[in-house]
LOLUMFI-316131 format. One record per residue: residue number from 1; residue in one letter; x negated, z negated, y negated of N, C-alpha, C in turn. Coordinates in nm, 3 decimals, padded with zeros to 5 digits. Layout:
N
+-----+----+---------+---------+---------+---------+---------+---------+---------+---------+---------+
!   i ! aa !    n_xx !    n_zz !    n_yy !   ca_xx !   ca_zz !   ca_yy !    c_xx !    c_zz !    c_yy !
+-----+----+---------+---------+---------+---------+---------+---------+---------+---------+---------+
! NUM !  a !       X !       Z !       Y !       X !       Z !       Y !       X !       Z !       Y !
...
+-----+----+---------+---------+---------+---------+---------+---------+---------+---------+---------+
***
This chain:
137
+-----+----+---------+---------+---------+---------+---------+---------+---------+---------+---------+
!   i ! aa !    n_xx !    n_zz !    n_yy !   ca_xx !   ca_zz !   ca_yy !    c_xx !    c_zz !    c_yy !
+-----+----+---------+---------+---------+---------+---------+---------+---------+---------+---------+
!   1 !  n !  00.798 ! -01.675 ! -02.593 !  00.666 ! -01.705 ! -02.550 !  00.630 ! -01.582 ! -02.457 !
!   2 !  k !  00.511 ! -01.567 ! -02.441 !  00.455 ! -01.461 ! -02.359 !  00.322 ! -01.506 ! -02.289 !
!   3 !  v !  00.323 ! -01.482 ! -02.168 !  00.203 ! -01.502 ! -02.085 !  00.141 ! -01.379 ! -02.020 !
!   4 !  s !  00.012 ! -01.365 ! -02.039 ! -00.059 ! -01.243 ! -01.976 ! -00.166 ! -01.300 ! -01.882 !
!   5 !  l ! -00.160 ! -01.250 ! -01.754 ! -00.258 ! -01.294 ! -01.655 ! -00.314 ! -01.167 ! -01.572 !
!   6 !  i ! -00.433 ! -01.175 ! -01.531 ! -00.493 ! -01.093 ! -01.438 ! -00.535 ! -01.170 ! -01.324 !
!   7 !  g ! -00.497 ! -01.134 ! -01.198 ! -00.532 ! -01.220 ! -01.087 ! -00.509 ! -01.147 ! -00.955 !
!   8 !  s ! -00.525 ! -01.220 ! -00.846 ! -00.493 ! -01.180 ! -00.707 ! -00.378 ! -01.242 ! -00.643 !
!   9 !  v ! -00.295 ! -01.170 ! -00.578 ! -00.185 ! -01.225 ! -00.503 ! -00.229 ! -01.318 ! -00.389 !
!  10 !  g ! -00.178 ! -01.445 ! -00.379 ! -00.228 ! -01.528 ! -00.275 ! -00.160 ! -01.521 ! -00.147 !
!  11 !  k ! -00.052 ! -01.478 ! -00.124 !  00.020 ! -01.446 !  00.000 !  00.128 ! -01.335 ! -00.029 !
!  12 !  e !  00.170 ! -01.290 !  00.095 !  00.279 ! -01.184 !  00.087 !  00.391 ! -01.232 !  00.002 !
!  13 !  p !  00.444 ! -01.150 ! -00.087 !  00.556 ! -01.192 ! -00.183 !  00.668 ! -01.213 ! -00.092 !
!  14 !  d !  00.756 ! -01.323 ! -00.140 !  00.879 ! -01.356 ! -00.076 !  00.997 ! -01.280 ! -00.158 !
!  15 !  i !  01.066 ! -01.197 ! -00.065 !  01.171 ! -01.126 ! -00.131 !  01.306 ! -01.188 ! -00.100 !
!  16 !  r !  01.390 ! -01.225 ! -00.192 !  01.523 ! -01.282 ! -00.166 !  01.632 ! -01.205 ! -00.244 !
!  17 !  k !  01.754 ! -01.253 ! -00.227 !  01.859 ! -01.190 ! -00.308 !  01.919 ! -01.310 ! -00.393 !
!  18 !  t !  01.961 ! -01.282 ! -00.519 !  02.033 ! -01.380 ! -00.599 !  02.177 ! -01.391 ! -00.548 !
!  19 !  q !  02.257 ! -01.475 ! -00.605 !  02.393 ! -01.498 ! -00.567 !  02.474 ! -01.380 ! -00.585 !
!  20 !  d !  02.443 ! -01.291 ! -00.687 !  02.521 ! -01.167 ! -00.703 !  02.454 ! -01.047 ! -00.646 !
!  21 !  g !  02.361 ! -01.072 ! -00.551 !  02.311 ! -00.965 ! -00.462 !  02.190 ! -00.891 ! -00.518 !
!  22 !  k !  02.132 ! -00.933 ! -00.618 !  02.024 ! -00.859 ! -00.683 !  01.894 ! -00.919 ! -00.617 !
!  23 !  e !  01.792 ! -00.811 ! -00.600 !  01.663 ! -00.869 ! -00.536 !  01.578 ! -00.942 ! -00.645 !
!  24 !  l !  01.510 ! -01.047 ! -00.589 !  01.408 ! -01.108 ! -00.662 !  01.291 ! -01.127 ! -00.576 !
!  25 !  a !  01.179 ! -01.127 ! -00.648 !  01.039 ! -01.142 ! -00.565 !  00.970 ! -01.264 ! -00.625 !
!  26 !  s !  00.904 ! -01.343 ! -00.546 !  00.822 ! -01.451 ! -00.594 !  00.697 ! -01.449 ! -00.504 !
!  27 !  f !  00.583 ! -01.492 ! -00.580 !  00.453 ! -01.495 ! -00.506 !  00.362 ! -01.575 ! -00.602 !
!  28 !  s !  00.252 ! -01.612 ! -00.545 !  00.150 ! -01.691 ! -00.624 !  00.037 ! -01.596 ! -00.666 !
!  29 !  l ! -00.014 ! -01.610 ! -00.778 ! -00.117 ! -01.534 ! -00.844 ! -00.234 ! -01.634 ! -00.865 !
!  30 !  a ! -00.346 ! -01.590 ! -00.813 ! -00.470 ! -01.674 ! -00.855 ! -00.554 ! -01.607 ! -00.952 !
!  31 !  t ! -00.592 ! -01.691 ! -01.061 ! -00.674 ! -01.653 ! -01.155 ! -00.804 ! -01.731 ! -01.143 !
!  32 !  t ! -00.925 ! -01.671 ! -01.153 ! -01.050 ! -01.739 ! -01.128 ! -01.135 ! -01.731 ! -01.243 !
!  33 !  e ! -01.207 ! -01.834 ! -01.284 ! -01.307 ! -01.834 ! -01.403 ! -01.433 ! -01.877 ! -01.330 !
!  34 !  s ! -01.543 ! -01.812 ! -01.373 ! -01.679 ! -01.833 ! -01.313 ! -01.769 ! -01.862 ! -01.426 !
!  35 !  w ! -01.853 ! -01.942 ! -01.397 ! -01.968 ! -01.978 ! -01.502 ! -02.091 ! -02.027 ! -01.428 !
!  36 !  k ! -02.208 ! -02.026 ! -01.497 ! -02.325 ! -02.097 ! -01.432 ! -02.341 ! -02.228 ! -01.500 !
!  37 !  d ! -02.380 ! -02.320 ! -01.414 ! -02.387 ! -02.460 ! -01.451 ! -02.526 ! -02.474 ! -01.531 !
!  38 !  k ! -02.523 ! -02.515 ! -01.644 ! -02.643 ! -02.533 ! -01.731 ! -02.759 ! -02.623 ! -01.673 !
!  39 !  t ! -02.725 ! -02.719 ! -01.613 ! -02.821 ! -02.809 ! -01.557 ! -02.873 ! -02.760 ! -01.431 !
!  40 !  t ! -02.796 ! -02.714 ! -01.338 ! -02.853 ! -02.672 ! -01.205 ! -02.874 ! -02.524 ! -01.181 !
!  41 !  g ! -02.810 ! -02.436 ! -01.274 ! -02.822 ! -02.302 ! -01.262 ! -02.735 ! -02.239 ! -01.157 !
!  42 !  e ! -02.647 ! -02.323 ! -01.091 ! -02.564 ! -02.291 ! -00.984 ! -02.446 ! -02.223 ! -01.036 !
!  43 !  k ! -02.388 ! -02.123 ! -00.967 ! -02.270 ! -02.057 ! -00.995 ! -02.148 ! -02.141 ! -00.966 !
!  44 !  k ! -02.058 ! -02.153 ! -01.061 ! -01.937 ! -02.238 ! -01.032 ! -01.816 ! -02.154 ! -01.049 !
!  45 !  d ! -01.713 ! -02.179 ! -00.974 ! -01.583 ! -02.115 ! -00.990 ! -01.470 ! -02.215 ! -00.992 !
!  46 !  k ! -01.372 ! -02.179 ! -01.071 ! -01.256 ! -02.270 ! -01.075 ! -01.132 ! -02.168 ! -01.061 !
!  47 !  t ! -01.038 ! -02.187 ! -00.966 ! -00.912 ! -02.107 ! -00.952 ! -00.798 ! -02.194 ! -00.995 !
!  48 !  e ! -00.699 ! -02.121 ! -01.069 ! -00.586 ! -02.173 ! -01.098 ! -00.472 ! -02.097 ! -01.022 !
!  49 !  w ! -00.374 ! -02.158 ! -00.975 ! -00.261 ! -02.085 ! -00.909 ! -00.138 ! -02.092 ! -00.993 !
!  50 !  h ! -00.081 ! -01.975 ! -00.994 !  00.044 ! -01.955 ! -01.086 !  00.168 ! -01.899 ! -00.988 !
!  51 !  r !  00.289 ! -01.957 ! -01.013 !  00.400 ! -01.910 ! -00.959 !  00.461 ! -01.803 ! -01.028 !
!  52 !  i !  00.482 ! -01.689 ! -00.980 !  00.533 ! -01.575 ! -01.052 !  00.682 ! -01.538 ! -00.975 !
!  53 !  v !  00.781 ! -01.510 ! -01.067 !  00.914 ! -01.476 ! -01.018 !  00.951 ! -01.347 ! -01.089 !
!  54 !  v !  00.984 ! -01.245 ! -01.023 !  01.018 ! -01.117 ! -01.077 !  01.161 ! -01.071 ! -01.036 !
!  55 !  f !  01.243 ! -01.031 ! -01.137 !  01.371 ! -00.995 ! -01.127 !  01.388 ! -00.842 ! -01.157 !
!  56 !  g !  01.507 ! -00.790 ! -01.120 !  01.533 ! -00.648 ! -01.163 !  01.453 ! -00.555 ! -01.084 !
!  57 !  p !  01.436 ! -00.438 ! -01.141 !  01.370 ! -00.310 ! -01.085 !  01.234 ! -00.350 ! -01.038 !
!  58 !  l !  01.153 ! -00.436 ! -01.112 !  01.023 ! -00.471 ! -01.071 !  01.005 ! -00.550 ! -00.951 !
!  59 !  a !  01.116 ! -00.613 ! -00.902 !  01.118 ! -00.682 ! -00.777 !  01.122 ! -00.570 ! -00.662 !
!  60 !  g !  01.169 ! -00.459 ! -00.680 !  01.163 ! -00.355 ! -00.578 !  01.017 ! -00.292 ! -00.577 !
!  61 !  i !  00.946 ! -00.295 ! -00.678 !  00.802 ! -00.249 ! -00.695 !  00.720 ! -00.364 ! -00.622 !
!  62 !  v !  00.742 ! -00.476 ! -00.638 !  00.664 ! -00.594 ! -00.568 !  00.705 ! -00.572 ! -00.425 !
!  63 !  k !  00.813 ! -00.564 ! -00.388 !  00.867 ! -00.552 ! -00.236 !  00.793 ! -00.428 ! -00.161 !
!  64 !  n !  00.790 ! -00.321 ! -00.228 !  00.728 ! -00.202 ! -00.163 !  00.579 ! -00.186 ! -00.175 !
!  65 !  y !  00.515 ! -00.247 ! -00.275 !  00.374 ! -00.218 ! -00.301 !  00.278 ! -00.331 ! -00.311 !
!  66 !  v !  00.329 ! -00.455 ! -00.350 !  00.238 ! -00.571 ! -00.367 !  00.221 ! -00.638 ! -00.243 !
!  67 !  k !  00.094 ! -00.671 ! -00.203 !  00.064 ! -00.734 ! -00.074 ! -00.046 ! -00.851 ! -00.113 !
!  68 !  k ! -00.050 ! -00.932 ! -00.004 ! -00.163 ! -01.039 ! -00.027 ! -00.291 ! -00.965 ! -00.055 !
!  69 !  g ! -00.355 ! -01.021 ! -00.177 ! -00.493 ! -00.978 ! -00.216 ! -00.484 ! -00.876 ! -00.321 !
!  70 !  s ! -00.361 ! -00.812 ! -00.344 ! -00.335 ! -00.713 ! -00.454 ! -00.389 ! -00.782 ! -00.580 !
!  71 !  k ! -00.447 ! -00.694 ! -00.665 ! -00.488 ! -00.735 ! -00.806 ! -00.376 ! -00.679 ! -00.908 !
!  72 !  l ! -00.343 ! -00.773 ! -00.980 ! -00.221 ! -00.734 ! -01.074 ! -00.258 ! -00.783 ! -01.219 !
!  73 !  y ! -00.211 ! -00.713 ! -01.309 ! -00.195 ! -00.755 ! -01.450 ! -00.032 ! -00.788 ! -01.470 !
!  74 !  i ! -00.014 ! -00.901 ! -01.528 !  00.132 ! -00.932 ! -01.547 !  00.148 ! -00.983 ! -01.687 !
!  75 !  e !  00.261 ! -00.945 ! -01.742 !  00.317 ! -01.014 ! -01.873 !  00.460 ! -01.075 ! -01.849 !
!  76 !  g !  00.479 ! -01.195 ! -01.879 !  00.609 ! -01.239 ! -01.860 !  00.625 ! -01.377 ! -01.946 !
!  77 !  q !  00.730 ! -01.452 ! -01.927 !  00.759 ! -01.572 ! -02.004 !  00.742 ! -01.686 ! -01.908 !
!  78 !  l !  00.691 ! -01.794 ! -01.981 !  00.674 ! -01.919 ! -01.921 !  00.799 ! -01.990 ! -01.916 !
!  79 !  k !  00.845 ! -02.041 ! -01.802 !  00.972 ! -02.107 ! -01.792 !  00.964 ! -02.223 ! -01.696 !
!  80 !  t !  01.024 ! -02.328 ! -01.739 !  01.023 ! -02.461 ! -01.646 !  01.169 ! -02.481 ! -01.604 !
!  81 !  r !  01.193 ! -02.497 ! -01.477 !  01.324 ! -02.527 ! -01.426 !  01.327 ! -02.660 ! -01.346 !
!  82 !  e !  01.440 ! -02.721 ! -01.349 !  01.457 ! -02.847 ! -01.297 !  01.533 ! -02.830 ! -01.174 !
!  83 !  w !  01.505 ! -02.896 ! -01.063 !  01.592 ! -02.905 ! -00.944 !  01.578 ! -03.037 ! -00.874 !
!  84 !  s !  01.660 ! -03.057 ! -00.783 !  01.658 ! -03.199 ! -00.711 !  01.629 ! -03.167 ! -00.567 !
!  85 !  d !  01.524 ! -03.255 ! -00.518 !  01.483 ! -03.249 ! -00.377 !  01.593 ! -03.304 ! -00.287 !
!  86 !  k !  01.565 ! -03.315 ! -00.156 !  01.670 ! -03.367 ! -00.056 !  01.703 ! -03.508 ! -00.072 !
!  87 !  d !  01.627 ! -03.582 ! -00.157 !  01.653 ! -03.730 ! -00.167 !  01.722 ! -03.738 ! -00.302 !
!  88 !  g !  01.738 ! -03.632 ! -00.377 !  01.819 ! -03.644 ! -00.500 !  01.708 ! -03.660 ! -00.630 !
!  89 !  a !  01.583 ! -03.676 ! -00.597 !  01.478 ! -03.687 ! -00.707 !  01.468 ! -03.559 ! -00.784 !
!  90 !  k !  01.462 ! -03.575 ! -00.922 !  01.445 ! -03.458 ! -01.002 !  01.299 ! -03.411 ! -00.984 !
!  91 !  k !  01.289 ! -03.278 ! -00.980 !  01.149 ! -03.213 ! -00.970 !  01.152 ! -03.087 ! -01.071 !
!  92 !  y !  01.037 ! -03.057 ! -01.114 !  01.014 ! -02.958 ! -01.216 !  00.920 ! -02.845 ! -01.159 !
!  93 !  t !  00.946 ! -02.721 ! -01.194 !  00.861 ! -02.624 ! -01.153 !  00.841 ! -02.532 ! -01.273 !
!  94 !  t !  00.714 ! -02.501 ! -01.302 !  00.679 ! -02.410 ! -01.412 !  00.640 ! -02.271 ! -01.351 !
!  95 !  e !  00.701 ! -02.169 ! -01.393 !  00.696 ! -02.039 ! -01.337 !  00.661 ! -01.925 ! -01.460 !
!  96 !  i !  00.599 ! -01.828 ! -01.422 !  00.582 ! -01.704 ! -01.508 !  00.700 ! -01.615 ! -01.455 !
!  97 !  v !  00.806 ! -01.581 ! -01.541 !  00.916 ! -01.499 ! -01.504 !  00.911 ! -01.373 ! -01.564 !
!  98 !  l !  00.917 ! -01.253 ! -01.481 !  00.918 ! -01.131 ! -01.534 !  01.059 ! -01.075 ! -01.524 !
!  99 !  q !  01.130 ! -01.059 ! -01.629 !  01.266 ! -01.016 ! -01.638 !  01.302 ! -00.943 ! -01.762 !
! 100 !  g !  01.371 ! -00.829 ! -01.749 !  01.417 ! -00.783 ! -01.870 !  01.315 ! -00.678 ! -01.930 !
! 101 !  f !  01.314 ! -00.649 ! -02.062 !  01.228 ! -00.563 ! -02.133 !  01.098 ! -00.613 ! -02.169 !
! 102 !  n !  01.081 ! -00.743 ! -02.184 !  00.963 ! -00.816 ! -02.233 !  00.878 ! -00.850 ! -02.120 !
! 103 !  c !  00.856 ! -00.770 ! -02.025 !  00.771 ! -00.795 ! -01.908 !  00.695 ! -00.676 ! -01.864 !
! 104 !  n !  00.587 ! -00.703 ! -01.792 !  00.499 ! -00.592 ! -01.752 !  00.430 ! -00.642 ! -01.618 !
! 105 !  l !  00.415 ! -00.532 ! -01.537 !  00.345 ! -00.557 ! -01.404 !  00.268 ! -00.426 ! -01.382 !
! 106 !  q !  00.129 ! -00.443 ! -01.374 !  00.050 ! -00.321 ! -01.343 ! -00.042 ! -00.357 ! -01.224 !
! 107 !  m ! -00.045 ! -00.268 ! -01.133 ! -00.122 ! -00.283 ! -01.015 ! -00.272 ! -00.227 ! -01.047 !
! 108 !  l ! -00.366 ! -00.310 ! -01.026 ! -00.509 ! -00.284 ! -01.061 ! -00.592 ! -00.227 ! -00.946 !
! 109 !  d ! -00.541 ! -00.232 ! -00.828 ! -00.612 ! -00.181 ! -00.721 ! -00.613 ! -00.029 ! -00.720 !
! 110 !  t ! -00.706 !  00.027 ! -00.639 ! -00.713 !  00.171 ! -00.623 ! -00.599 !  00.204 ! -00.528 !
! 111 !  r ! -00.544 !  00.320 ! -00.553 ! -00.433 !  00.374 ! -00.464 ! -00.473 !  00.394 ! -00.330 !
! 112 !  p ! -00.395 !  00.365 ! -00.218 ! -00.437 !  00.383 ! -00.082 ! -00.421 !  00.537 ! -00.060 !
! 113 !  k ! -00.501 !  00.593 !  00.019 ! -00.503 !  00.728 !  00.056 ! -00.381 !  00.764 !  00.135 !
! 114 !  l ! -00.290 !  00.863 !  00.086 ! -00.171 !  00.890 !  00.161 ! -00.201 !  00.984 !  00.269 !
! 115 !  e ! -00.125 !  00.961 !  00.384 ! -00.151 !  01.032 !  00.499 ! -00.041 !  01.146 !  00.492 !
! 116 !  m ! -00.094 !  01.279 !  00.488 ! -00.010 !  01.394 !  00.474 !  00.011 !  01.465 !  00.604 !
! 117 !  p !  00.118 !  01.507 !  00.645 !  00.141 !  01.588 !  00.769 !  00.044 !  01.714 !  00.749 !
! 118 !  k ! -00.004 !  01.753 !  00.883 ! -00.106 !  01.862 !  00.880 ! -00.041 !  01.987 !  00.822 !
! 119 !  e !  00.091 !  02.025 !  00.853 !  00.149 !  02.152 !  00.797 !  00.154 !  02.141 !  00.639 !
! 120 !  d !  00.175 !  02.037 !  00.583 !  00.169 !  02.025 !  00.432 !  00.030 !  02.033 !  00.380 !
! 121 !  s ! -00.072 !  01.987 !  00.456 ! -00.213 !  01.997 !  00.410 ! -00.246 !  02.141 !  00.427 !
! 122 !  d ! -00.211 !  02.201 !  00.525 ! -00.251 !  02.349 !  00.545 ! -00.184 !  02.436 !  00.439 !
! 123 !  a ! -00.062 !  02.401 !  00.406 !  00.017 !  02.485 !  00.298 ! -00.068 !  02.463 !  00.167 !
! 124 !  i ! -00.107 !  02.354 !  00.134 ! -00.163 !  02.326 !  00.007 ! -00.317 !  02.405 !  00.015 !
! 125 !  d ! -00.391 !  02.397 !  00.132 ! -00.522 !  02.466 !  00.131 ! -00.495 !  02.618 !  00.121 !
! 126 !  n ! -00.389 !  02.678 !  00.173 ! -00.362 !  02.820 !  00.167 ! -00.303 !  02.874 !  00.033 !
! 127 !  l ! -00.263 !  02.773 ! -00.051 ! -00.192 !  02.818 ! -00.166 ! -00.290 !  02.898 ! -00.254 !
! 128 !  g ! -00.415 !  02.864 ! -00.260 ! -00.514 !  02.946 ! -00.348 ! -00.530 !  03.081 ! -00.289 !
! 129 !  n ! -00.527 !  03.105 ! -00.160 ! -00.537 !  03.245 ! -00.096 ! -00.422 !  03.338 ! -00.130 !
! 130 !  e ! -00.310 !  03.277 ! -00.158 ! -00.194 !  03.364 ! -00.187 ! -00.192 !  03.403 ! -00.337 !
! 131 !  m ! -00.269 !  03.357 ! -00.416 ! -00.273 !  03.385 ! -00.554 ! -00.367 !  03.505 ! -00.577 !
! 132 !  d ! -00.323 !  03.603 ! -00.687 ! -00.394 !  03.712 ! -00.722 ! -00.526 !  03.662 ! -00.775 !
! 133 !  d ! -00.638 !  03.745 ! -00.731 ! -00.785 !  03.705 ! -00.786 ! -00.810 !  03.756 ! -00.924 !
! 134 !  e ! -00.720 !  03.843 ! -00.967 ! -00.751 !  03.885 ! -01.101 ! -00.692 !  03.805 ! -01.217 !
! 135 !  v ! -00.777 !  03.772 ! -01.312 ! -00.734 !  03.684 ! -01.413 ! -00.681 !  03.774 ! -01.519 !
! 136 !  p ! -00.554 !  03.732 ! -01.572 ! -00.487 !  03.816 ! -01.667 ! -00.537 !  03.811 ! -01.812 !
! 137 !  f ! -00.632 !  03.743 ! -01.844 ! -00.691 !  03.732 ! -01.977 ! -00.833 !  03.763 ! -01.984 !
+-----+----+---------+---------+---------+---------+---------+---------+---------+---------+---------+
***
């Protein structure tokens, strides 16, 4: 199975380690559909929340770059897992899991402007002055 979603991250990702020490990231992703009500002409929205779990190298990308409000495109697998609450009652959680080669995570936001030390900025500005003005062709 394969799930593809475009949405916004609902809160800061939760970064944890598996029992064998590998990182995993989990977060909620909101997808919203909008339409105009035919009878009233009013704009309507409906938001669905999806639980996303990321394993492997992509978990490090999530840890370092994904923040609350980030816009993402994700591809993963729909998985339902069973667990027991503190009273022993069975509970079920359905998640979109990004793991292995059959997954994708793309950040859709614009990149933040990087702050560059002044000496590096000056060196880049002066690079053109050091080059010969004669064109060899």
